[in-house]
C-alpha positions in Angstrom: -5.9 -15.1 27.0 -3.1 -17.3 29.1 -3.7 -17.9 33.3 -0.3 -15.7 33.1 -1.6 -13.0 31.6 -5.0 -13.1 34.0 -3.1 -13.4 37.1 -1.0 -10.5 36.0 -3.6 -7.8 35.7 -2.9 -4.5 33.8 -1.9 -1.5 36.1 0.2 1.1 36.5 3.3 -0.8 37.2 2.9 -2.8 33.8 3.8 0.6 31.7 7.7 0.4 31.0 9.6 4.0 30.1 12.2 3.0 28.0 13.5 6.7 26.7 12.8 10.2 26.6 11.1 11.9 23.3 13.1 14.7 23.0 14.4 14.1 19.5 10.7 13.1 18.0 10.1 16.8 17.1 13.3 17.5 16.0 13.5 14.6 13.8 10.4 13.3 12.9 10.8 11.2 9.9 13.2 8.8 12.3 10.1 7.7 14.1 7.1 7.7 11.6 9.3 7.6 8.3 8.1 11.0 6.4 6.3 13.9 7.1 4.3 14.1 4.4 1.4 12.1 3.5 2.2 8.5 4.8 3.4 10.0 8.3 0.4 11.9 8.7 -1.8 8.5 8.0 0.8 6.8 10.3 -0.2 8.5 13.3 -4.1 7.6 13.0 -2.3 4.0 13.1 -0.1 4.0 16.0 -3.3 5.0 17.9 -5.5 2.3 16.4 -2.2 -0.4 17.2 -2.9 0.5 20.8 -6.9 -0.4 20.6 -6.1 -3.4 18.5 -3.3 -4.5 21.3 -6.2 -4.4 23.8 -8.4 -7.0 21.2 -5.4 -9.1 20.7 -5.3 -9.8 24.6 -8.7 -10.1 24.3 -10.0 -7.2 26.2 -11.9 -5.3 23.2 -14.2 -5.8 20.7 -15.2 -2.3 19.2 -12.9 0.3 17.5 -14.3 3.8 16.3 -12.2 6.4 14.6 -13.5 10.1 13.0 -12.0 12.4 10.8 -13.3 15.4 12.8 -14.7 18.9 10.4 -11.0 20.3 11.4 -8.9 17.2 10.5 -8.3 16.4 13.5 -8.8 12.9 14.5 -10.4 11.0 17.3 -9.6 6.9 18.2 -12.0 5.1 20.8 -12.3 1.7 22.0 -14.1 -0.4 24.6 -11.1 -1.8 26.0 -9.5 -1.8 29.6 -9.0 1.9 29.5 -5.3 3.3 29.7 -3.7 2.8 33.6 -4.2 6.3 35.5 -2.8 5.2 38.9 0.7 6.8 39.9 3.6 4.7 38.1 6.3 4.2 40.8 9.4 4.7 38.6 8.3 7.9 37.2 5.6 9.4 40.3 3.3 10.4 38.0 -0.1 8.9 36.2 0.9 6.0 34.2 -1.5 7.9 31.7 1.2 10.5 31.5 3.8 8.1 30.9 2.2 6.4 28.1 1.4 10.1 26.7 5.1 11.6 27.1 7.6 8.8 27.0 8.6 7.5 23.7 8.2 3.5 23.5 6.5 3.4 26.4 3.5 1.1 26.9 2.4 -2.3 28.2 3.2 -3.9 25.2 6.9 -3.8 26.7 5.6 -5.6 29.8 5.4 -9.6 28.0 2.8 -10.3 30.9 0.5 -7.8 30.1 0.2 -9.0 26.4 1.4 -12.0 24.5 1.7 -10.3 21.3 1.7 -6.4 19.6 0.5 -5.3 17.0 2.5 -1.9 17.1 5.8 -3.0 18.0 7.6 -2.0 15.0 5.8 1.2 15.8 6.9 4.1 18.7 3.5 4.3 20.3 1.2 6.9 21.0 3.6 9.1 23.0 4.8 9.8 19.5 1.7 10.8 18.1 1.7 13.4 20.9 4.9 14.7 20.2 3.9 15.7 16.4 0.7 17.0 17.6 -0.6 20.5 17.8 -2.7 19.4 20.7 -4.1 15.9 21.7 -6.8 14.8 24.6 -6.7 11.5 26.3 -10.0 10.4 28.2 -10.0 7.0 29.7 -13.1 5.3 31.1 -12.0 3.0 33.9 -13.2 1.5 36.9 -16.3 3.7 36.6 -14.7 7.1 36.3 -13.7 9.4 33.2 -10.3 10.5 33.7 -8.9 13.2 31.6 -5.5 14.8 30.4 -4.6 17.1 27.3 -1.3 18.0 25.8 0.4 20.8 23.4 3.0 19.2 21.3 3.8 16.3 23.5 3.8 18.4 27.1 1.3 18.4 29.7 -1.3 21.1 30.1 -2.5 19.5 33.6 -1.7 16.8 35.4 -4.3 13.6 35.0 -7.9 14.5 36.5 -11.3 12.8 37.4 -14.3 14.6 35.2 -17.1 12.4 35.8 -18.1 8.7 36.3 -19.5 5.9 34.0 -20.9 2.6 33.4 -18.2 2.1 30.2 -14.8 1.7 29.7 -12.1 2.3 27.0 -9.9 4.8 25.7 -10.7 8.2 23.8 -7.6 9.7 21.9 -8.7 13.0 20.1 -5.3 14.5 18.2 -4.6 17.3 15.8 -1.5 17.0 14.0 1.1 19.5 13.8 1.3 22.1 10.9 4.8 23.4 11.4 5.4 19.3 11.2 3.6 18.4 8.5 4.1 20.8 6.4 2.7 19.1 2.9 -0.3 18.5 3.8 -2.9 17.8 6.9 -5.9 16.8 5.0 -6.5 13.2 5.8 -7.7 10.5 3.0 -10.9 8.7 3.9 -9.7 5.9 1.4 -6.6 5.3 3.0 -7.9 5.2 6.2 -10.7 3.3 5.0 -8.0 0.4 3.1 -6.0 0.0 6.7 -9.0 -0.2 8.8 -10.3 -3.0 6.6 -7.7 -4.8 6.1 -7.7 -4.4 10.2 -10.8 -5.9 10.3 -9.8 -8.8 7.9 -6.8 -9.9 10.0 -8.8 -10.0 13.7 -12.0 -11.3 12.6 -14.7 -10.6 15.4 -13.5 -7.1 15.7 -16.3 -4.6 14.3 -13.6 -1.1 13.4 -15.7 2.0 12.3 -14.8 5.1 10.2 -16.8 8.3 10.4 -15.8 11.3 8.3 -17.5 14.4 9.4 -15.9 16.5 6.6 -18.2 15.6 4.3 -22.2 14.4 3.8 -23.8 12.0 1.9 -27.0 12.9 -0.6 -28.9 11.8 2.7 -27.9 14.1 4.6 -25.3 11.7 6.8 -21.9 11.6 7.3 -19.7 9.5 5.0 -18.8 6.0 7.0 -18.2 2.2 7.0 -17.9 -0.3 9.6 -15.7 -3.2 8.8 -16.5 -6.5 10.5 -15.3 -9.8 9.5 -16.2 -13.1 10.6 -14.4 -15.6 8.5 -10.9 -13.3 8.3 -8.1 -14.4 6.2 -11.2 -16.5 4.1 -13.1 -13.3 3.5 -9.8 -11.6 3.0 -8.7 -13.3 -0.5 -12.6 -13.3 -1.6 -12.4 -9.5 -1.1 -9.1 -9.5 -2.7 -10.0 -12.0 -6.1 -13.5 -10.1 -6.5 -12.6 -9.0 -9.8 -10.8 -12.2 -10.9 -12.6 -15.7 -11.9 -12.0 -18.6 -9.5 -10.7 -22.0 -10.8 -11.7 -23.8 -8.0 -14.7 -24.0 -6.3 -13.7 -22.8 -2.2 -10.9 -20.2 -0.6 -8.5 -23.0 1.3 -8.0 -22.1 4.5 -6.5 -22.7 8.0 -5.8 -21.7 11.5 -3.5 -23.4 13.8 -0.7 -23.1 16.8 2.9 -24.7 15.9 5.5 -23.9 18.5 3.5 -21.1 20.2 3.1 -19.3 16.9 -0.3 -19.0 15.4 -0.5 -19.4 12.0 -3.1 -18.6 9.5 -3.3 -19.2 6.0 -6.0 -18.5 3.4 -5.5 -19.0 -0.7 -7.3 -19.7 -3.7 -6.5 -20.1 -7.6 -7.7 -17.7 -10.4 -7.4 -17.9 -14.1 -4.8 -14.9 -14.2 -1.6 -14.8 -14.8 -0.1 -13.1 -11.8 1.1 -14.3 -8.1 -0.7 -12.1 -5.3 0.5 -13.2 -1.5 0.5 -10.5 1.2 2.2 -11.4 4.5 1.6 -10.0 8.0 3.0 -10.5 10.8 1.5 -9.0 14.4 -1.0 -7.0 11.7 2.3 -4.9 10.1 2.1 -5.7 6.5 5.8 -7.4 5.3 5.7 -6.5 2.0 9.1 -7.5 2.3 8.5 -10.9 3.1 10.7 -12.7 5.7 10.8 -16.0 7.1 7.0 -16.7 7.2 6.7 -16.3 3.3 9.5 -18.7 3.1 7.9 -20.7 4.7 4.3 -20.6 3.2 6.3 -20.9 -0.1 8.2 -24.2 0.4 5.2 -25.8 2.5 3.2 -24.7 -0.9 5.9 -25.7 -3.4 6.6 -29.2 -1.8 2.8 -30.5 -1.2 1.7 -29.8 -4.6 4.8 -30.9 -6.6 4.5 -34.2 -4.3 0.9 -34.7 -4.9 1.6 -33.6 -9.1 4.5 -36.3 -9.2 1.9 -39.0 -7.8 -0.7 -37.9 -10.7 0.8 -39.4 -12.9 0.3 -35.3 -14.9 3.9 -34.3 -15.1 4.9 -37.7 -17.1 4.6 -35.5 -20.7 6.3 -32.7 -19.4 9.7 -32.1 -21.1 11.2 -29.9 -18.7 11.0 -29.3 -15.0 8.5 -27.4 -13.3 9.9 -24.1 -11.0 8.6 -23.0 -7.8 7.0 -19.7 -10.0 4.5 -22.6 -11.8 3.1 -23.3 -8.6 2.1 -19.8 -7.8 0.8 -18.1 -11.2 -3.2 -17.5 -10.5 -2.3 -17.7 -6.6 -3.8 -15.2 -4.1 -3.0 -15.9 -0.6 -2.6 -14.1 2.5 -0.2 -15.8 5.7 -0.8 -14.0 8.9 1.5 -15.0 12.1 1.8 -13.6 15.4 5.3 -13.5 17.0 6.2 -12.4 20.5 9.6 -11.0 19.7 9.3 -10.1 16.2 12.7 -9.2 14.4 12.2 -7.0 11.4 15.0 -6.2 8.4 15.1 -5.2 5.4 14.7 -1.4 3.5 12.2 -0.5 5.5 11.7 -3.1 8.2 9.0 -5.0 6.8 10.9 -8.1 6.8 10.5 -10.7 9.4 13.6 -11.9 10.2 12.7 -15.1 13.2 14.2 -18.0 11.8 12.0 -20.2 14.2 8.5 -19.2 12.0 10.2 -20.8 8.8 9.1 -24.8 9.7 5.5 -24.1 11.9 4.4 -21.9 8.7 5.7 -24.7 6.1 4.3 -27.6 7.9 0.8 -26.0 8.9 0.6 -24.7 5.0 1.4 -28.8 4.0 -0.9 -30.2 6.3 -3.7 -27.7 4.8 -3.0 -28.5 1.5 -2.8 -32.5 1.8 -6.0 -32.6 3.4 -8.0 -30.3 0.8 -5.8 -32.2 -2.2 -6.7 -35.8 -0.6 -10.6 -33.9 0.0 -11.1 -32.3 -3.5 -9.4 -34.6 -6.4 -11.4 -32.4 -8.9 -9.9 -29.0 -7.6 -6.2 -30.7 -7.1 -6.5 -31.7 -10.7 -7.3 -28.3 -11.8 -4.5 -26.7 -9.9 -1.7 -29.2 -11.6 -3.3 -28.1 -14.5 -2.8 -24.8 -14.2 0.3 -25.1 -13.0 1.5 -27.4 -16.2 -0.2 -24.4 -18.5 2.3 -21.5 -16.2 5.5 -24.1 -16.6 4.5 -24.2 -20.8 4.1 -20.5 -20.7 7.4 -19.7 -18.7 9.2 -21.8 -21.1 8.0 -19.4 -24.1 8.8 -16.5 -21.6 12.3 -17.5 -21.5 12.8 -17.2 -24.7 10.8 -13.9 -25.1 12.4 -12.2 -22.3 16.1 -13.2 -24.1 15.0 -11.7 -27.0 14.2 -8.3 -24.3 17.9 -8.8 -23.1 19.7 -9.0 -25.8 18.0 -5.5 -26.8 18.9 -3.7 -23.9 22.0 -1.5 -23.8 24.1 -3.8 -21.4 23.4 -6.6 -23.8 25.0 -4.4 -26.5 21.4 -3.9 -29.2 21.7 -0.2 -28.4 18.6 2.0 -27.6 14.9 2.7 -29.2 15.3 4.2 -32.5 11.9 7.2 -30.8 13.9 7.2 -28.2 15.6 11.2 -27.7 18.1 10.4 -25.4 19.7 13.3 -22.8 23.7 13.9 -22.6 23.8 13.5 -18.9 25.3 10.5 -17.7 24.6 10.6 -13.9 21.5 9.0 -13.9 20.2 10.4 -10.6 20.2 13.6 -12.7 18.2 12.3 -15.5 14.6 12.1 -16.2 12.7 10.2 -19.3 9.2 11.1 -19.9 7.3 8.3 -21.5 4.4 10.1 -23.4 1.6 9.5 -25.4 2.0 9.3 -29.4 4.2 10.5 -31.4 2.7 13.9 -32.3 2.9 15.1 -28.5 6.6 13.4 -28.3 7.6 15.6 -31.2 6.4 18.6 -28.9 8.4 17.7 -26.0 11.1 16.5 -27.6 11.2 20.4 -29.1 10.4 22.0 -25.4 12.2 19.5 -23.2 16.2 20.9 -21.7 18.4 17.8 -23.8 20.5 17.9 -20.7 18.9 15.7 -18.3 15.6 14.8 -19.8 14.8 12.3 -22.3 11.8 11.5 -24.1 10.6 7.8 -25.4 6.5 8.5 -27.2 4.4 5.7 -27.0 2.3 4.1 -30.0 -1.0 4.4 -29.0 -2.3 2.2 -25.8 0.4 -0.6 -24.4 -0.6 -4.0 -24.3 -2.9 -4.6 -21.0 -0.4 -7.1 -19.1 -3.3 -8.0 -16.3 -4.8 -10.3 -19.1 -1.9 -10.9 -20.8 0.4 -14.3 -20.2 4.6 -13.0 -19.7 5.6 -14.2 -23.2 3.3 -11.8 -24.6 4.5 -8.9 -22.7 7.9 -9.2 -23.4 7.2 -9.8 -27.3 5.3 -6.5 -27.0 7.8 -3.9 -29.0 6.1 -1.1 -26.5 7.2 -2.8 -23.7 10.4 -3.9 -24.9 11.4 -0.4 -26.0 10.3 0.6 -22.4 12.4 -1.8 -20.5 15.5 -1.0 -23.1 15.3 2.5 -22.5 15.3 2.1 -19.1 18.3 -0.7 -18.7 17.1 -2.9 -16.1 17.6 -6.3 -17.2 13.8 -7.9 -17.0 14.8 -10.7 -14.1 15.3 -14.6 -14.4 14.1 -17.5 -15.1 13.5 -18.2 -11.1 12.5 -14.2 -10.4 10.7 -13.1 -13.6 9.9 -9.7 -11.6 13.4 -9.4 -10.2 14.7 -6.1 -11.3 18.1 -4.8 -11.2 17.9 -1.1 -10.4 22.1 -0.7 -10.3 21.7 0.0 -13.7 18.5 2.0 -14.1 19.6 5.0 -16.6 16.7 7.3 -15.6 15.9 7.8 -11.5 12.8 9.8 -12.8 10.1 7.9 -14.7 7.5 10.5 -16.2 4.3 9.3 -17.8 2.9 12.4 -19.4 -0.2 11.8 -21.1 -3.2 13.8 -22.4 -5.8 15.1 -19.4 -8.9 13.3 -20.7 -10.3 9.8 -21.2 -8.1 8.1 -23.2 -4.9 9.6 -21.2 -6.0 8.5 -18.2 -6.3 5.2 -19.4 -3.3 5.4 -21.2 -1.4 6.5 -17.9 -3.5 3.6 -16.2 -2.2 0.5 -18.3 1.5 2.2 -18.2 0.7 1.5 -13.8 -0.7 -1.5 -14.4 3.1 -3.0 -16.0 4.8 -1.0 -13.6 3.3 -2.6 -10.5 3.0 -6.0 -12.2 6.4 -6.2 -13.9 8.8 -3.4 -12.0 7.3 -2.9 -8.7 10.9 -2.3 -7.6 10.7 0.8 -9.5 7.6 1.9 -7.8 8.9 1.2 -4.6 12.3 2.8 -4.9 10.1 6.3 -5.5 11.2 6.4 -9.3 7.6 6.5 -10.9 5.8 9.9 -11.7 3.0 11.0 -13.2 3.3 14.7 -15.0 0.1 17.2 -14.6 -0.5 19.0 -17.7 -2.8 22.1 -17.4 -6.4 21.9 -18.1 -7.3 25.1 -19.3 -5.2 28.3 -20.5 -7.2 31.8 -19.4 -5.8 35.0 -21.7 -6.7 38.7 -21.4 -4.6 40.8 -23.4 -0.6 39.8 -22.7 -1.8 38.2 -19.3 -2.3 34.5 -19.5 -2.9 31.5 -16.5 -2.7 28.0 -16.6 -5.1 26.5 -14.8 -4.9 22.7 -13.6 -8.5 22.7 -12.4 -12.8 24.0 -12.7 -12.1 26.1 -10.2 -8.6 27.7 -10.9 -9.9 28.6 -14.6 -13.1 30.4 -12.8 -10.6 32.3 -10.1 -8.5 33.4 -12.9 -11.2 34.8 -15.1 -12.8 36.8 -12.4 -9.2 38.1 -10.9 -8.4 39.1 -14.6 -12.3 40.7 -15.1 -14.5 41.2 -18.2 -14.3 39.1 -21.3 -11.5 36.6 -21.3 -10.4 33.7 -23.6 -10.4 30.7 -22.3 -8.5 28.0 -23.8 -9.6 23.7 -23.4 -6.4 21.6 -23.5 -7.8 18.3 -24.7 -5.0 17.1 -25.0 -0.8 17.6 -25.1 -0.4 18.1 -29.0 -2.8 21.3 -28.5 0.1 22.8 -26.3 3.6 24.3 -28.9 6.6 23.5 -27.1 7.1 26.3 -24.7 3.7 25.7 -23.2 4.6 22.4 -22.8 7.9 23.2 -20.9 6.8 25.9 -19.0 3.7 24.0 -17.6 4.4 20.2 -17.7 8.2 19.9 -17.9 10.2 22.5 -15.9 11.3 21.7 -12.8 10.6 25.1 -11.7 7.2 25.3 -12.4 5.9 22.0 -13.1 3.4 19.4 -10.8 4.6 16.2 -10.7 2.3 13.3 -8.7 4.8 10.4 -7.4 3.4 6.9 -7.7 3.4 5.3 -3.9 2.0 2.2 -2.8 0.4 2.5 0.3 -1.8 -0.8 0.6 -0.4 -3.7 -1.9 -3.6 -5.2 -1.1 -5.7 -2.7 -1.7 -3.4 -1.6 -5.1 -3.7 -5.6 -6.6 -7.6 -5.3 -6.0 -7.8 -1.9 -7.7 -5.9 -3.0 -10.8 -7.2 -6.2 -11.2 -10.5 -4.2 -10.9 -9.5 -1.6 -13.3 -8.1 -4.0 -16.1 -9.4 -7.6 -15.3 -12.2 -8.7 -17.3 -15.0 -8.6 -14.6 -17.2 -5.6 -15.7 -19.5 -5.1 -13.0 -17.3 -3.9 -10.5 -15.6 -1.7 -12.6 -18.8 -0.3 -13.8 -19.2 0.4 -10.1 -16.2 1.9 -9.1 -16.6 4.1 -12.4 -20.1 5.2 -10.8 -18.5 5.8 -7.5 -15.5 8.0 -8.5 -17.1 9.6 -11.5 -17.6 12.8 -9.6 -14.1 13.0 -8.8 -12.4 12.9 -12.3 -12.5 15.5 -15.4 -14.2 13.2 -18.0 -15.3 15.2 -21.5 -17.9 14.0 -23.3 
């Protein structure tokens, strides 16, 4: 921590109220993105961000998050405690200012926090506004202070309730059911993923998560403790745990260039995908930005220079591209910027131009030293680059073949596609259906006006283990590209999609409700994640939810999507009932498939979203990669949540 920060201290006057919070409850999506699952979890991140800011300033090393029995959340830290003395401008306790004024907080005072992890957010006051009730307890200067709120309004002035030899802040809140109408239930896995990420990004901090809604076989609450001593180096090992490394060590560095702290860790594996994750002040910038630009510049220039001087490229008949240097690369870039400027559709793209050069220089220095000191690893990396270049050359021809077959190329639609008559893509949806039999039933049951059907033969190629040209040569994958009407990308960026030509704004994966169906759906999702990520991020991908059972008695019938529903309907009907288990879509007739799975009025579609790119990458590489033990562990851990028929 700098001397200036020490001198400035941290008192009520460090808290600046920027604006009121009148509109938060009226327009919550403007502040937290949405009021669905993502927005609900964002509330937790906003509170945790405050504790992380204390850690970044050197005042906190332990953060505890608890999911309480009633789905309320408690976040506790051992920081300095939010100031409670009277704020000169507002005339009330600084704690009340922080909790009731949108955008208020010490992070806007440059003397209190050099950098802040929550600058993109709206602070704990927004959480307060969107909570049915919130209680803040502060341990500071030997005293315990407390204040409670309902829907953002104070119930009483800040009061002292005791003495203590501890310090820190405890915030407990319960989201407002009138705001979060979709769900109030927190996902343990979603919170664990983000807290684990924060522990890797801020080494030395201990972050724990406890779920008081569930106990394990020992009768203890479900929970985990996240702590990392090596930071990004450990993060890369964690992400690449299901891949085979081709170099011995994770290459890493920490540096400060031009007052910008830069941390980088990277390794190479035998996969064909590039996995780069970038962060600014702990914010996942999944749209990239200037720090990613600097990383790519430093990596490409340094490796190209080394490869040229090694003479290993002499026999290559075509130029190496930037993509070739990044095949099989897993890397994490984390920078701390005092005043980050965010751009892009979701405000997660860094725009600060002054970041490019420091990151590029730091990466170049790190790689130059590593390549010089590890000649065997250097040779292995260059060999990987050459193989990638040769594969890209082959993929270019395969991609051109796909391009010629797309609608724009005049090659016509796939023969198996049963198209819809509506021309407006926003009103159109396409079902990717497992097998010709189910495809035939879906064609009969659909609404031909706006629903198209594309049957897929068997299991599509596992793209996680296939070279790019094999992917583009696969007939089922070519049919998906052609039917959707999207362009495949360029040689420079083979994963870029032109979504302006997308023919259907809903792409629905419809598979059997059994193990094979789940495997096929996972194969399709893996393909979308690796080659059509923009489609998922644009909110266009869905998974259909066909029923598992039909419960029937006389003329009465009910469809059930779970064992619990089946038993409930059977009990309600009373007496002897007939239960039919649907093991496949083909066991339903066209009318049943329409009314349960395809009719927009009654069906359930699960939209595919990406909460964490790094976690999604890790799970796909585990489920679809070569390493068996991690996959077995995952299946054993999650078997209780799956419907599997013997």
